C-alpha positions as CSV (number, residue, x, y, z in Angstrom):
1,M,-67.0,-22.2,-12.7
2,L,-68.2,-21.1,-16.1
3,I,-65.9,-19.7,-18.5
4,T,-67.2,-18.1,-21.5
5,L,-64.8,-17.5,-24.4
6,D,-65.2,-14.4,-26.7
7,P,-63.2,-14.8,-30.0
8,L,-61.4,-11.8,-31.1
9,R,-58.9,-11.3,-34.0
10,I,-55.7,-10.7,-32.2
11,D,-52.4,-12.4,-32.2
12,G,-51.5,-14.3,-29.0
13,R,-52.3,-17.3,-27.1
14,L,-54.4,-17.8,-24.3
15,T,-53.4,-20.3,-21.4
16,V,-55.6,-20.8,-18.3
17,Q,-55.1,-22.8,-15.2
18,K,-57.6,-23.1,-12.3
19,H,-57.3,-23.9,-8.7
20,G,-60.5,-23.5,-6.8
21,D,-61.7,-20.0,-7.4
22,I,-58.2,-18.8,-8.7
23,L,-57.4,-18.5,-12.4
24,T,-53.9,-18.2,-13.8
25,I,-54.2,-16.5,-17.1
26,N,-51.2,-16.3,-19.2
27,G,-49.1,-16.7,-16.1
28,E,-51.0,-13.9,-14.0
29,F,-52.9,-14.9,-10.9
30,Y,-56.6,-13.7,-10.4
31,D,-58.1,-14.7,-6.9
32,F,-62.0,-14.6,-7.1
33,S,-62.3,-16.6,-3.9
34,D,-63.6,-13.6,-1.7
35,L,-66.4,-12.7,-4.3
36,P,-69.6,-13.3,-2.3
37,E,-72.7,-14.9,-3.7
38,G,-74.5,-12.6,-6.0
39,A,-71.7,-10.2,-6.2
40,T,-69.9,-8.7,-9.1
41,Y,-66.4,-7.4,-9.9
42,P,-66.7,-4.8,-12.6
43,A,-64.4,-5.5,-15.5
44,S,-63.0,-2.1,-15.1
45,E,-61.6,-3.0,-11.8
46,I,-59.8,-6.1,-12.9
47,N,-56.5,-5.6,-14.4
48,C,-56.4,-8.3,-16.8
49,P,-56.5,-7.6,-20.6
50,W,-57.9,-11.1,-21.2
51,I,-61.1,-10.7,-19.1
52,T,-64.0,-9.1,-20.7
53,G,-66.9,-8.2,-18.9
54,D,-67.7,-8.4,-15.2
55,V,-66.9,-11.4,-13.1
56,E,-69.9,-12.7,-11.1
57,R,-70.8,-15.3,-8.5
58,I,-74.0,-16.9,-9.3
59,G,-75.3,-20.0,-7.6
60,G,-72.0,-20.4,-5.8
61,S,-70.0,-20.6,-9.2
62,I,-67.7,-17.9,-10.6
63,H,-68.8,-16.6,-14.2
64,V,-66.1,-15.1,-16.2
65,T,-65.5,-14.2,-19.8
66,L,-62.2,-14.5,-21.5
67,I,-60.9,-13.2,-24.8
68,L,-60.1,-16.1,-27.1
69,P,-57.4,-14.8,-29.7
70,H,-57.5,-16.1,-33.3
71,G,-56.0,-15.6,-36.6
72,A,-57.5,-14.6,-39.8
73,N,-59.3,-17.9,-40.5
74,P,-60.3,-19.5,-37.2
75,S,-61.4,-22.9,-37.1
76,A,-65.2,-23.4,-36.0
77,A,-64.0,-24.6,-32.7
78,V,-62.2,-21.2,-32.1
79,A,-64.8,-18.8,-33.9
80,H,-67.8,-20.5,-31.9
81,P,-66.3,-21.9,-28.8
82,A,-68.5,-23.9,-26.3
83,P,-68.5,-22.4,-22.7
84,I,-66.2,-24.3,-20.3
85,I,-68.5,-25.3,-17.5
86,N,-67.1,-26.6,-14.0
87,P,-63.6,-27.5,-15.4
88,P,-61.6,-29.4,-12.9
89,D,-58.5,-27.8,-11.2
90,G,-55.3,-27.8,-13.6
91,A,-54.6,-26.6,-16.9
92,I,-57.8,-25.7,-19.0
93,A,-58.0,-26.8,-22.6
94,V,-58.8,-23.7,-24.5
95,P,-59.4,-24.0,-28.4
96,H,-56.7,-22.7,-30.6
97,D,-55.5,-22.8,-34.1
98,E,-51.9,-23.3,-34.9
99,E,-51.3,-19.8,-36.6
100,T,-51.9,-18.2,-33.2
101,A,-50.4,-21.1,-31.0
102,N,-46.9,-20.0,-31.6
103,V,-47.4,-16.4,-30.7
104,E,-47.3,-15.0,-27.2
105,A,-49.3,-12.0,-26.3
């Protein structure tokens, strides 16, 4: 799995968990296990405000871009986050700053 983070100035906190090809994003489940190789789910067909852009399976791996919320003065880790490549199952460490950490979207 490849998770790209797209920083955006909004209040909120992104929490992500992974189990195989299933992501739990802020408590909501998104199952991409039936996405065949080379196929795409258009962003317009995925009912998730945190997913920006299409979801694709490339080389057997799910590629997804998620909004990364941040406050007025994000740290470098939040303003320019590294992609998350092949995360293990479980909670995914998503960069955040304290000013957005205490606000739920």
